[in-house]
C-alpha positions as CSV (number, residue, x, y, z in Angstrom):
1,X,-24.9,35.4,68.9
2,X,-24.9,32.3,71.1
3,X,-22.9,29.8,68.9
4,X,-21.6,29.5,65.4
5,X,-19.8,27.2,63.1
6,X,-18.1,28.0,59.8
7,X,-17.2,25.6,56.9
8,X,-14.9,26.5,54.0
9,X,-16.2,24.7,50.9
10,X,-14.4,24.2,47.6
11,X,-16.1,25.6,44.5
12,X,-16.8,22.4,42.4
13,X,-15.9,24.1,39.1
14,X,-12.5,25.1,40.4
15,X,-11.8,21.6,41.7
16,X,-12.8,20.0,38.5
17,X,-10.7,22.3,36.4
18,X,-7.6,21.5,38.4
19,X,-8.4,17.8,38.5
20,X,-8.8,17.8,34.7
21,X,-5.2,18.9,34.4
22,X,-5.6,22.6,34.0
23,X,-3.7,25.1,36.1
24,X,-6.1,28.1,36.3
25,X,-5.2,31.3,38.1
26,X,-8.0,31.4,40.7
27,X,-8.8,34.2,43.1
28,X,-10.0,33.6,46.7
29,X,-13.7,33.9,45.8
30,X,-13.2,31.4,42.8
31,X,-11.7,28.7,45.0
32,X,-14.0,28.5,48.1
33,X,-17.2,29.6,49.6
34,X,-17.9,30.0,53.3
35,X,-21.0,28.5,55.0
36,X,-21.9,29.8,58.5
37,X,-24.4,28.3,60.9
38,X,-25.4,30.7,63.7
39,X,-27.5,30.3,66.8
40,X,-28.7,33.8,67.6
41,X,-30.0,35.0,71.0
42,X,-33.7,35.7,71.1
43,X,-34.4,39.2,69.8
44,X,-30.9,39.5,68.3
45,X,-30.5,41.7,65.2
46,X,-30.0,38.9,62.7
47,X,-29.4,41.3,59.8
48,X,-26.6,43.0,61.7
49,X,-25.1,39.6,62.6
50,X,-25.2,38.5,59.0
51,X,-23.7,41.8,57.8
52,X,-20.9,41.7,60.3
53,X,-20.0,38.1,59.4
54,X,-20.0,38.7,55.7
55,X,-17.9,41.9,55.9
56,X,-15.4,40.6,58.4
57,X,-12.0,41.6,56.9
58,X,-9.3,39.0,56.3
59,X,-11.7,36.1,56.9
60,X,-15.2,36.3,55.3
61,X,-15.1,39.5,53.2
62,X,-13.2,37.9,50.3
63,X,-15.5,34.9,50.0
64,X,-19.1,34.3,48.9
65,X,-20.5,33.6,52.4
66,X,-23.9,32.2,53.3
67,X,-25.2,32.7,56.8
68,X,-27.9,30.4,58.0
69,X,-29.6,30.8,61.4
70,X,-30.5,27.6,63.2
71,X,-31.7,26.5,66.6
72,X,-29.4,25.4,69.4
73,X,-30.8,21.9,68.9
74,X,-29.9,21.9,65.2
75,X,-26.4,23.1,66.1
76,X,-26.0,20.3,68.7
77,X,-27.4,17.6,66.3
78,X,-25.7,18.7,63.1
79,X,-22.6,20.7,63.9
80,X,-21.3,19.7,67.3
81,X,-18.2,17.7,66.2
82,X,-14.9,19.1,65.3
83,X,-14.2,17.5,61.9
84,X,-11.8,18.9,59.4
85,X,-10.7,17.9,55.9
86,X,-9.7,19.0,52.5
87,X,-7.4,18.2,49.7
88,X,-4.5,19.7,47.8
89,X,-4.3,19.2,44.0
90,X,-1.0,19.9,42.2
91,X,-0.5,19.8,38.5
92,X,2.9,19.7,36.8
93,X,4.3,19.1,33.3
94,X,6.8,16.4,32.7
95,X,6.9,16.9,29.0
96,X,5.7,19.3,26.4
97,X,2.3,17.7,26.2
98,X,2.2,15.6,29.4
99,X,0.5,16.9,32.6
100,X,0.7,14.9,35.8
101,X,-1.8,15.5,38.6
102,X,-1.2,14.6,42.3
103,X,-3.9,14.9,44.9
104,X,-3.6,14.7,48.7
105,X,-6.8,14.2,50.7
106,X,-7.4,14.6,54.4
107,X,-10.6,13.6,56.2
108,X,-10.5,14.0,60.0
109,X,-13.1,13.0,62.6
110,X,-11.5,15.3,65.1
111,X,-9.2,18.2,64.2
112,X,-7.9,18.6,67.7
113,X,-7.0,14.9,68.0
114,X,-5.2,15.0,64.6
115,X,-3.4,18.2,65.5
116,X,-2.1,16.8,68.8
117,X,-1.0,13.6,66.9
118,X,1.0,15.6,64.4
119,X,2.6,17.8,67.0
120,X,3.6,14.6,68.9
121,X,5.0,13.0,65.7
122,X,7.1,16.1,64.9
123,X,8.4,16.3,68.5
124,X,9.4,12.6,68.2
125,X,11.2,13.3,64.9
126,X,13.0,16.4,66.3
127,X,14.2,14.3,69.3
128,X,15.5,11.6,66.9
129,X,17.2,14.2,64.8
130,X,18.8,15.8,67.9
131,X,20.1,12.4,69.0
132,X,21.8,12.1,65.5
133,X,23.5,15.5,66.2
134,X,21.3,17.6,63.9
135,X,20.9,21.1,65.0
136,X,19.4,24.4,63.8
137,X,16.2,25.7,62.4
138,X,14.1,23.2,60.3
139,X,10.7,23.1,58.7
140,X,8.3,20.2,58.2
141,X,9.8,19.8,54.7
142,X,13.2,19.0,56.4
143,X,11.9,16.1,58.4
144,X,12.1,12.6,56.8
145,X,8.7,11.0,57.0
146,X,10.1,7.8,58.6
147,X,11.1,9.8,61.7
148,X,7.5,10.8,62.3
149,X,6.4,7.2,63.2
150,X,7.1,5.5,66.5
151,X,8.0,2.4,64.4
152,X,11.6,1.7,63.5
153,X,12.8,1.8,59.9
154,X,12.8,-2.0,59.8
155,X,9.2,-2.2,61.1
156,X,8.0,0.5,58.6
157,X,9.6,-1.4,55.6
158,X,8.1,-4.7,56.8
159,X,4.6,-3.3,57.2
160,X,4.3,-0.4,54.7
161,X,6.2,-1.6,51.7
């Protein structure tokens, strides 16, 4: 194998059931499929490559996986970027017959650029928290969103509210 890309794709029926307010119990295979695009070396055993991909434990084996062999030119043209994205949908009940649905969506042109920006923002926040005398182990849930921005609280309120 010379090159490969993998995409995790939501199953449309699963997305629609959650967006409609249902909270189904879904297994791995019911939530996503995997699509692989592979550039194989000339003379490579494509059947073996496909089998090894589809049966890879802890990554592909639990999903319906499609393996498509393409040329290096197709890979460069159609799959050379490093985009990333997705969404999280959460349903909850606020009353006996009232369901609320919240959805967060992410569409990234460059996953590495986004990741470095997030790491920088959290480093900034931890420095600010340290300056306030806060110590100890924290998670991302413990960091106030305002501390992630390089803007002051006053600037954030003026521009975002």
